[in-house]
N, C-alpha and C positions, 0 to 999 in steps of 0.2 A: 373727861372720858378715859377709862382705863385702856391703855393699849399695851399693856404688858403681856397678854397671852400671845403665844406665838403660833397657835394653830388655829384653823377655822372652827374647831369644835368649840372652842372656848368664847365665841363672840356672845355679847349681850344683846339679846332681841330689843329691850327697852331702849339701851343707849344708841343703838345702830340702825333701828329701822327707817327712821326718817332719812337718815343720810344715805343709807343704802339704796333706797328707791331713787333718791335723787341722783346717786352716781350711776344707778343703772339707766335712768333717764338720759344723763349726760353721755354715756356710753353708747347707747343707742341712737341718740341725736347725731352724735359724730359719726358713726358708722353709716347711717343712712346718708348724710351729707357726702360721705366718701364714695358711696355707691351711685348717688345721683351726679356726682362731679365727674365721675369716669365716663357716664353716659353723655354728659354734655360735651366731654372732648370729643368721644366717637361720633357724635352728631355734627361736629364742626363748629360748634360754637365758642370752643375755647381751643388755645394751641396745645396745652400740655397740662396734665395733672399728675400729682403725687400727693398721697394721702396717709392717714396715721391708722388705717384700719388694721386690727390685730394687735394694737398697741395701746389700746384704750385703757385697761385696767392699771397698769403701772403708773400712768400718767394721772388718773385720778388719785392714786395714793401720794404722788409727788405735789399734786396741787393741795391736798390737805395739809402737807408738812410746810408748804410755801407761806411765808410771812410777809407783812408789809416791810419794806426796805430791801427785801431779798432781790436777787438779780438771777434771770435765767440766761444762759449761753448755750443755745441749742441748735439742732437741725430741723429739717422741713418735715418731721415725723410727729411734731407736738402739738397737732391740731385739738386733740382731745383735753390736754393740760390748758389751752388757752380757753376753751370753751368752759372748763370747769370753774375756771377763775373769773368767768364773766367778760373776757376781753375779746372774744370772738363770737359772732352770732352767725347763723347759718347765712343770713344775707350778705354779712361781710364776706363770708367764704366765696360765695358765688361771685360778687363783684371782683374778688381778686382772680378768680379763675377766667373772668372775662376781661381783666386788665383794665378795669375803671380808672380813669385819671381823676376822679373827684375823690379827694382825700377823705371827705365826710363819709362817703359811701365805701371806699376801700381804705381803711385807716392804716393798713401795715405798711404800704409803699406806693399808694396810688398808681398802681399798675405798673411800678417800675421793676419789681421782682415777680417771679412765678409764684403762684399759690403755696402755701405752706412755709412762708418766710414771715416771721413774726416780730413785732417790736411793740414796745410802749412809749410814750411821750415824757422825755426827761425836760423838756424846754418849754418855757412860756413863749408868746407870739413874739416878744423882743429879743429872745435868745438867751434871757436869764433862766436859772435853773428852777424847776418846781421842787416842792419838798418830797425827795425820792422816798423818805423813811414813812410817808402816809400813803404810798401806793405799792403795788406789786409791780416789778419791773423785768423787762426782758431786753437784753441787748439785739440789735438788728441781725438777724439770722443771714449766712452766706451759704451758698450752694456748695462750695468746694468742699470735698470730704476732709474731715477733722478740722476744718478752718476755723470752727468755733472754739477750738480747744486753747490756743494761746491766750486770747483774751479773758477766758475764764480765769486763768492763773491771776491775772491782775485784778479782776473784778473781786476775787476772794482775797488778794492781797490787801486791797483797800480796807476791807475790815480790820485786818491785823494792824495796819497803819493808824486808823482811826481809834482802835483800842489802846495803842501803846504811845501815841503822840498826842499829848493833851493840848499843845499850843495850836493845834490846827483847828478852825472853826468847822465843827462837823455839822452844824446847822444844814438842814435839808438833805444830809448825806449818811448820816449814821447815829446809831444809839450805842455807844461804847463798842462798836465793833461786833454786834451781835448778829449781823446780817450774813446769810450764807449765799454763795455762788453756787448755783445749780446748773450742773452740765449735762447733756444728753447727747449720746453719740449711738450709731448703729454698729454692731458688732464687727462688721466687714471694715468699717473705718478705722478700727483699733489697729488695724496693719499700718497705717500711715505714721510717719515719723513725727509729725506734729502732735499726735496722741502721745507716744512715748516720750517725747521731749517735754510735754506739759506734765505727765505723770511723774516723772523725775523731778522736776522743778517743784512741783506741789508738795512732794515728800520732804524735799529739802527744806523749803520755806515753811512748812506746817501751816497752810492758810485752810480757812474754813470753806472747803469746795466739796461738793457732793457730786460724783460723776456717775450718771446713769447710763449703762450700757444696754440696749435694746437688742436682745439676741433671737433673731429668727433663723440662724442657721445658714443664711446664704447672704452673699453680696450680690445683688442681681441675679445671674444664672451660676455664680460660683460658690460651691459649698464650703462649709467651714474648714474642711480638711486642708484646703487650699490657703486659707487665710491666717489661722491661728496655730501655734504650736500647742500640742496637746489637745487641739479642737476646743478650747475653753479659755477665754481671756483671764478669768478669775484663777485658773490653775496656772496659766503662764505668768501671772502677776504675783505669785505667792510670795516671792522674795521682798516685795513691798508691804507686806503685813507687819504691823507694828507689834511689838511684843513688850515684856516688862523692862527689858535692856535697851531697847531700840525705837527711835521714833520712825514712823512710817505711815501706812494707811490702816484704816478698818477697812476690810473688805467683807462685802456681805453678798450672799448669793440667794436669790429667791425665784420662785417660778412664776411666769407672767400671768397665769390664769388663776392663782391663789389669793383672793381679795384680802383676807385678814392677815396673812402673812406678808403681803406686800404693805398694808397699812403699818403693821409693825416695824418692818424693816426700814420704812421711810422715817418713821417717828423716832426709830432708835439713830437712824443716821442724823437726822436733824439735831437731836440732843448732843450727839458727839461733836459734830461739826460747829453748832453754834456756841456751845459752852466751853468746850476744850480747844477749840481751833485746830482740830485734827481733821485732815482730809478723809473723805470716805469715797469708796468705789462700791456701787451697788450692781452687780451682774445680774440682769432679769433675763433668765432663759427661757425655754419653752413657749417663745412667742410664735405668732404665725404672720403672713402677710397675704390675706385671702385673695386680693386683687393683682398680686405681684408687685413688682418694683415700682412701677409707673403705667402711665396710659401708653407707653412707647412699645410694651409688648406683653406677651401672656405668660405667666409662670408654668402653664401647662407644658411648654415647650421644653423645660429644663427639669421640672420635678417629677419623680416617679408617681405612679397612682397610689403605691403605699404611703409615700409621703403626703400626698394631696389628701389622702383619707385620714392620716393623722391629724393634718391641719384642720380639717373639717371638725374632727371630734374634740381637738383641744383649743379651738378658738376661745379666746379669753371671754369674749362677751356670751358664748354658748355655755361655757363652764359657769360664769357668774349667775346666768339665769337658772341653771339647773340648781346650784347651791341655795338660791334665793327660795325656790319653790320646795327643795328638800328641807330647808329650815324653817318652813312654815312662816316666812316673812311677807310673801305674797303669793297668790294662786297664779297659775299659768294663765287663767282667763284674764286676770288684773294686768298682768305684764303684756300680754298680747294686745288689750284694749289700749294700752300705754303706747306701745309700738305702732300701732294704726294711726292714733291720734299724731304721733311725732312725724310719721310719714307725710300726713296731709299738710302739717305746718312746714315742713323742710320744702314740699313741693310749691307751696304758696310763696315761700321766701325766695326759692329758685325763680319762679315766674316774675315775681316783683323785682328781683335784681335785673333779670335780662330786660325787662320792660323799662326800668330806670336807665340802664346801660344805653338802650337804643333811642330812648326818648328825643336827647338833644340831636342825635344823628339823624332821626327822622324829621325833625323841624328844620334843620338845615337842608336837608334833601329837598324838601318842599321848596324852600326859598331858592335853591340852586337851580331846580328844573325850570322854575319860572324865569329866572334870568337867563338860562340857556335858550329857552324859546324866544324870550324877547330878542336876544342878540341874534340867533338864527334868523329871525324874520327880517332883520336889516343888514343881513350879511350876504355877500357873493358866494360864501361858502355855506350855505345853509344847509345842504344835504349832509355835510360832514359835521357840523355843529348838531344838527338834529338827531345824527345817529348817536352821538355821545348822550344825548339827552335820554334817547330811548333806552340805551343800554343801562344809564343810571336808573330810570324807572324800573327796569326789570330786577335791580337788586332790591328785594323786598327788605332785607336787614342789612343795610349798608354801614361800614365802618368809616373812621376819618379818612382813612386812606383812600377809599373809593371817592369820597367828595372832593379831596384836594387833587387827586390825580385827573379826575374828569374836568374840573375847572381849569388847570393848568394846561391840559391838552386842547381844550376849547380856545383857548387865547392863542394859540398857534394858529389857528385858522382865521382869526380875527386881525392878523397882522397887517399894518398898514391902514386899517380902517379906523374911523373916527366918527364913532357914534355915541349917544349917551347910553345907550344898551350895552354896548361893549365896556363902556367906562363904569357902568354899575356892577357887571361882572369882575372887572377888574380889582374894584374896591372890596367886593365880597372876598374875593380870593387872598388879596392881601391882609384884610382883617382876619379871616380864617387862619391862615397861617400864622400871623402875628400872635393870635390868641392861643392856639394849639402848641406851638414850638415850646414854649416855657413849661408847659406840662411835662416834658420828656428832657428838658434840659437844666432847668434852674436848680439852685442850692448844691452844685459842684463845689463852691466855696460859700462861705458865710456871706449873707446879705443883710447883716445887721450893722448898726453904726461903728462897732468897734472891730469890723474886719481888718485884718492886717495891713492892707494896702491903704487903709484911712489914717494909719497911725503916723504922725508928722515926724519928719527928721528933727532930730536934736543934735547938734554938731558937739563933738568932743570938746571940752575945754581944757586949756593948759596953762600952768603957771609960766611965767617968764623963763624960768630955769627948770623946765620940766625933766624929770630923770628918764633917762634912756636905759630901758629894760628889756630884757628878753620878752617876746610877744607872749609867751605862756604865762608870765606874770600878769600881764594885763588881764588875760581870761580868768585866772586864779581870784586876782582881787575883785574881778566883776562878779564871778559866781558867788564869792563871799559875801557881796552886797545883795545879791538876789536872794540868796538863802536866808540871809537875815530879814529881808523885806517880806519875803513871801514864805510864810511857814509851810505852805502846802507843796513846796517844791521838793521833789524827790530825784537825785540822781543816782544812776546805778549802771553798771556794765561790766565787762571783763576787766579786772585791774583798776577799777574806777575807785575803789575805796582806800584800801590800805597803803598804797603807793601813788594815789591821786592821780590815776590815769597813765598810760604809757608815756606820756610827755609832760607829766606834771602839772596839767593845766587845773588840777584839783588838789595839789598837794596840801597836806595838813587839814583839809576840811572835814573829813571823816572825823579826826579827833575833836574838832570844834562842834560839829552838828550830830555826831552820832552814827551808828551803823545802819540805822533804818533810812536816814536821809541822804547818806553817801555811801552807797553800798556796792559791794562786790557781788558778781553773779558767777555762774557756771559759764563754760563756753557753749552757748545755746541761743542762737541769735533770734530765731522766731519768738521764743517765749521771753526774751529780753523785750522785743517788741509788743508781745502780747501783754506783760506786765504793765508796760506804760499805757497801752491801749485801754486795758480794762481800767486801771486806776484813773485814767483821764475821763472815763464814762461815769465815774462816780465822784467828780468834782475835785479831784487832786491834779497837780500841775507836775508830771513826771518828765524827766529829761533821760531818755533811754540812749545809752552810748554803744554805738557799734564800732568796736575798736579800729577797724579800718575799713575803708569804703568797698573793698573788694568782698568782705564778708557779708556785706548787706545783701546779696544774693541768697544767702541762706535764710533771710527773712523777707523774701519777696512775697511769698504767697500771703503773709499777713499784712504786709504793707499794700500790696496792690489790690487783694481783694477785700480787705477789711478797712484799714486806717484811710486809705485815699477815697473810699465810697460812703463812708458813715454818713456825712451830711446828705449826699445826693440820693441813696436809697432810703434814707428816712424822711426825705423831703422837708429837711431842716428841723426835724422833730428831736434829734440827739446831735451831741457834738463831742469829740474827742481831741482837746487841745494838747497832743502830744508832740514834744520836740524830740527829734532824732538827732543826735550828736555823732559826728564821724568826722575822719580825716582822710585826705587822699591828694594825689597831684606829686609828681616829680620824683618819688622815691624810685630808685632804679630797680628795675626787674619786673618779672611777670605778674607778680603777685600785689604788690603794694603801690602799683603806679597809679591807681585810683583815677581811671579816666572813662569808666563806661557811662559816660552822662546821657548820650542819646537813648540809652535803652531805659535809664531812670526816668527821663522826661516824658517818654512816651507810654510808660506803664504805671506812673504814679500821679496821673492828673488828679487833682483834688488835694494834694500835699504841695505846700510851696517848696521849691529848691534852691536853696541859696548857697552860693559859692564865693565867699569873701577872700579877699587877695591876702589879708593880714588879720591880726588877732584882734586889732581895736574894731575893725569892720564886724568881725564875728561876734564880739561882745555886744555890739550895738543892735546885731540881729536878735541875740537872745533876749535883749532889753525890750525891743520891740515886739516880739512874739509874747513876752509875759504881759504886755498891755492888751493884747488880743486873745482870742480863743480858737485858734485854729491850728491844724497839725502842720509841721514843716522838718524839712531835711536840711542841717546846715553842715556843709562839707568845709572842714577847716584845711588850710594848707599844711601840708604835712611837713613840708621842710621850713616852715615859717616860725616855729615854736622858739628857735633860739636867735633869730633876727632880731635886731634892736628896733624898738618903737618907743615913741614918747609917752609916758604915762599920763592919761587924762585925770582931772582932777574932779570930773563929775561922773565916777564909776557908778554903774547901775541905773543911770540917768540918761546918757546920750542914747540916741535910737538911730539905727541904721535904716534908711527907708526900704520897704519891700515893693519890688516892681519899677524901681527907679535906676537907671545907670548914672555912672559918674564920669565925666570927661577928666583924665587925669594928666593929659598933655593937650594943649591946642596945636593945631596945625591947618595947613591950607591944601596940602597936595593929594592927601588921600586918608581915608578913615579906617583905622585898625580897631577891630572889636575882639575882645578875648576875655577872659575871667580867670580867677583863682592865681595859681602860681605861675602860670604861663604868662601873666602880664609882666612879671619882673624881666623875663627874656625880651618880651615885646618892647619894653622900655629901653633895654640895652641896645637891641636892633634900631630902635627910632633914633638914638644918639649916633650911631654909626651912619644911618641914612642921612642925618642931618649934615654929616661931613662932605657929602656928595651933593648937597643942595636939595634933598628931599625932605619936606617938611610935612611929618605924620601927625595926624590928631588921633589920640589913644583914648578909647573909651572901654570902661570896666562896665561889663553886664552886670556883675555881681549878683543879681536875682535872675535865675533862669526861668522858674516858673513862679509868677508871671514875668515876662520880659519886657522892659521899657513901655510901661502903659502910657507915659506921656510922650512917646514917639520922638524922643531926643535924638536917636540915631539918624532919622532921616533928615533933620536939620542939619546934622554934621555933613551928610552925603550932598545936600544942597549947596554946601560950601566947597567941599572937596572933589565932589564929582566923580570919586572912586572908592571902593569897598574892598576890604580884605578882612575875612573872618578867620581867626586862629585859634585852634584849641587842640588838646591832646587826645581827644576821642579819635575813633575809627573813621575813615572817610563816610560820608553819609550819615554821621551821628550828629551830635550836638551843633556842629558848625552848620550844617543841612538845616537844622531846625532854626537857628538863629538867621540863616540867610533868608528863609521863607518868612520869618516874622518881619524883617526888614524890608526885603524886596516886594513881597506881596501884599503883607497885611499893612505895612507903613507907606508902600507905593514909592519907595526909593528908586525903583527903575527908571522913573520920569527924569531923575537928575543925573544919570550915569553917562560918562563919557567913555568908560572902559566896562568891560564884562566884569560883573561881581565875581570874586573868587573866594575859595576857602583854602586854609593850609591846615591840615590835620596830621594826625599821627599814621603811620603805616596800618595796614589792614590787620596787622597781628598785635599780639600784646609786646611791650617793651622787652628786649632781650636784656640779659642781666650785665651789670657793670656800667662803667662809665661811657666806654665805647658802645655798647648795647643801647644805652639811653639816647646817645647822640645820634645814632642810625635809625632809631625807631620813632623818635618823637620830634616834633618841630624845635630847631635849635636857632640861635641866633642868626647864623648864616643863612639857613633856609628862609627866614623872615625877610633878611636883607634882600636875598636874591629874588624872592617872589615879588616884593614891593618894587624893587628895581626893574623887573621885567615888565611889570603893569605900566610904569612910567616909560620905560624904553618904547613901548609899543605906541604910545602917544607923542613921544618927542625923542626919536633915534637920533636926531643929530647931537642933542646935548647929552644923551644918555646911550652912548653905543652899546652894542650887544656885550654883555658880560662874559658870558660863556655857553 
């Protein structure tokens, strides 16, 4: 098919008629779904709706250029694109609107995300990779504005890696790096830092990504003049345009209602990105949003009548229909007949989806009503249970919440009763909750056989005269073994390449393995994580380095919204085994003290958080993670790189277990739990406590998420009957989390003779200098006095008040 003509006047009737009518059918189908979907929300059948109306034509053009093996990283306006590829049906769309938890009926997230969030399946049932080169792929969408951009960079970079590194087995993932990563974003979201960071990095790396900017001149109620310099993103980005002397982007601009211009632009962009590995920006302007931003409001509130009239006249579907008729491709009557037929089919799909959604609820409602009636008849509180039954009968279209709440409330009125009818209701309630809860909770972590917590410990082995070396040397030599063993490993970050990271844990490895496998990056944390995420989604094993733990907060949107939730929001259909390497703890001063652990633990559920106390442990964690396929954050001890450790002789082979604590000193009087660099101070304090007759048991948490899955700490507390948790986080941070795990989850409260306590840093970041460090974070004297005071409380005669 000749796509070289640039104007609508040059279109070939013979070549395009069939495709044009198919495209029009898809555009109209998508629009009808949007219109009916909004009505479903307004009638109360769904919580919220957001649709792609007004963006149909450019999505059809993008779908035409999209090939097997390609990846999309988009946002919630790409409904028409998914329909054009045959990846979304109207019934799927309505099941998503109703939040159906059946993955067969709602294949995008089984109701875990709102409508408009799309994905394809990358994994087989056992967690192994499908052949991604034989299907069209989309990474799972995120709602956060511009959140889709960082991973787009990595998805595109994977093609560059596969094209240039021939030792990697690209089976299932790439054909010579010919795949494009297609990104979509709304014009207003281009104001976000994640957008500009990604655009800059894409131009530096020269990776095959095509970024489509859907421009309807608004960001909800805020017009373009408040969003974008020069009121045009393509004008603002002109400095990124490549020329004969400098690399950069190819920047194209096209009107969103011009069908053939769109087709040409997308085919042109595809050729440039696919063949030359040059990134492309397509600014699609003069688009509209006929129903406003979402079902939360009406755009008539903030658009002038003149603007609304312009949008009605320049609606892309309307202009497309007019062009088809004017070109003699089809008559108005033919198109009207098609539209009527499509309305009927969408209405049928909507009704079927709602009936399917309700079917199991109505069946369970019938059973529950009978159980409630039976229980009421035998209860002294018959009137109250009967009222609950009647209230449930009155709900014609119940949801699961209605059923669960009614049954649980009824059981309150049956307290103290012992009847078969009550037992039947109790059994139903427990079984219902047991069956339904996983639909909302499972797949936060891997549920496959090779999940990280299943990888067995392998102890480091040492020769009789093992050499004592700096800890960084153990890390370096272990990374060397891993890079040799796994060709798909890529390590990158700020100062990672040429100098081998700021602490020389990768010294000399770039020279040995090349600039693509051990690479420097710019100072841009979110897209460092995005590189790793995107490449992990395409079968590579990236290790993304964040130079210091403090800097991880610049990457938090990508980590918490995307990396941490990949498995959960895809219901286990995609995985991204990204390893994030960083360092923290005990450096003096506000910025690199590295102790905001509580914040990370609570925002990064879905990522393993590991805090090794030395470099041998750290190396073991990397070895373990490479045997699994889950994301993890490894926080190396910042002041441990120059401390001496014995060199293992099974580098690359020993494995530190994840979720397992280690007892590093036995004791009988009190259990001390800590992690990371703080352990060295705890050990010092324990020696001093021993001098006054207090024998402390020291446990290294080492793995914070998950923590102590074998419940070994409670076994220690059973012996010592006292507990102190020590860390460098602020009060109520990680120490509170660990206390909750030990006291509540493990039930250690049953064995305590003294109140469990924590010793944390002060509520501020550590002041600078050695004195600032001493007075800001727990020191050996603090630990000694805290433990002494706990023992004094129980035995004041032998341990009189210290101060």
